[in-house]
C-alpha positions in Angstrom: 59.8 -16.0 -190.8 56.9 -14.3 -192.1 56.8 -11.0 -190.2 52.6 -11.5 -190.2 53.1 -14.4 -187.4 55.5 -11.9 -185.4 52.6 -9.1 -185.3 50.3 -12.0 -184.6 51.7 -13.0 -181.6 52.4 -9.8 -180.3 49.1 -9.0 -180.2 48.3 -12.6 -178.7 50.8 -11.5 -175.7 48.1 -8.5 -175.5 45.0 -10.7 -175.8 46.5 -13.1 -173.3 47.8 -10.7 -170.6 44.6 -8.6 -170.9 42.5 -11.8 -169.7 44.0 -12.4 -166.8 42.9 -9.1 -164.5 39.4 -9.6 -165.8 39.2 -13.1 -165.2 40.4 -13.5 -161.8 38.4 -10.4 -160.6 35.5 -11.8 -162.2 36.3 -15.1 -160.5 36.7 -13.6 -157.5 33.5 -12.1 -157.4 34.6 -8.2 -157.9 33.5 -5.4 -160.5 36.3 -4.2 -162.4 36.3 -1.8 -165.3 35.6 -2.9 -169.0 34.9 -1.7 -172.2 31.4 -2.7 -171.6 30.7 0.0 -168.2 29.6 3.1 -168.6 31.9 4.8 -169.1 33.6 2.3 -171.1 37.1 1.9 -169.5 36.1 4.1 -166.1 33.2 2.8 -165.1 32.7 -0.8 -163.3 31.5 -4.0 -165.0 29.8 -6.9 -162.9 32.1 -10.0 -162.3 30.1 -12.0 -164.5 30.6 -9.8 -167.6 34.6 -9.8 -166.5 34.9 -13.4 -166.7 33.4 -13.5 -170.1 35.2 -10.8 -171.4 38.7 -12.3 -169.5 37.4 -15.8 -171.7 36.7 -14.1 -174.8 40.4 -12.7 -174.5 41.8 -16.0 -173.5 40.1 -17.3 -177.1 41.6 -14.6 -179.1 45.1 -14.8 -177.9 45.1 -18.4 -178.3 44.1 -17.9 -181.4 46.6 -15.7 -182.6 49.3 -17.5 -181.0 48.8 -21.1 -181.7 46.1 -20.8 -185.0 48.5 -18.7 -186.9 51.8 -19.7 -188.0 53.6 -22.0 -185.9 54.8 -20.4 -182.7 57.8 -22.2 -180.9 58.3 -21.7 -176.9 61.9 -22.5 -178.0 61.9 -19.9 -180.8 63.7 -16.7 -178.4 61.6 -14.5 -181.3 58.8 -15.9 -181.1 58.5 -15.8 -177.3 60.3 -12.2 -177.1 57.4 -10.8 -179.5 54.3 -12.7 -177.3 56.3 -11.0 -174.5 57.2 -7.8 -175.4 52.9 -7.4 -176.5 52.4 -8.3 -172.8 54.7 -6.4 -171.0 53.2 -3.2 -173.2 49.3 -3.9 -172.2 50.4 -4.5 -168.2 52.1 -1.3 -168.2 49.5 0.5 -170.0 47.0 -1.0 -167.7 48.8 -0.2 -164.7 49.1 3.4 -165.5 45.7 3.3 -166.6 43.7 1.4 -163.9 46.0 2.8 -161.5 44.4 5.8 -161.5 41.3 4.1 -160.2 42.5 2.4 -157.5 45.6 3.9 -155.9 48.2 2.4 -157.6 50.1 5.3 -159.5 51.0 7.2 -156.2 50.6 4.1 -153.2 50.7 5.5 -149.7 49.4 9.1 -150.6 45.8 10.1 -149.9 
């Protein structure tokens, strides 16, 4: 297996996982942090911007996973690398956005 394919699947997992909070927040009509807010990643962007950003991330994730190499759902290596990328961005996002939404210290005021 070509290691460049695995790198592509890793970043595909990152983009696919990053699409979820933006797309869902936008569909719920709620503002959420995005790279386009002021300050970037801290301020809130509109629900429309988040839907578009989430959709863009989903498209890039799709291209990196499905159009690069031959991704096999039954290949443990392919799936683990994609899942590792998704897990990494999810944990980083939880810590980053938790500071704005109270998720890093629940129950404390």
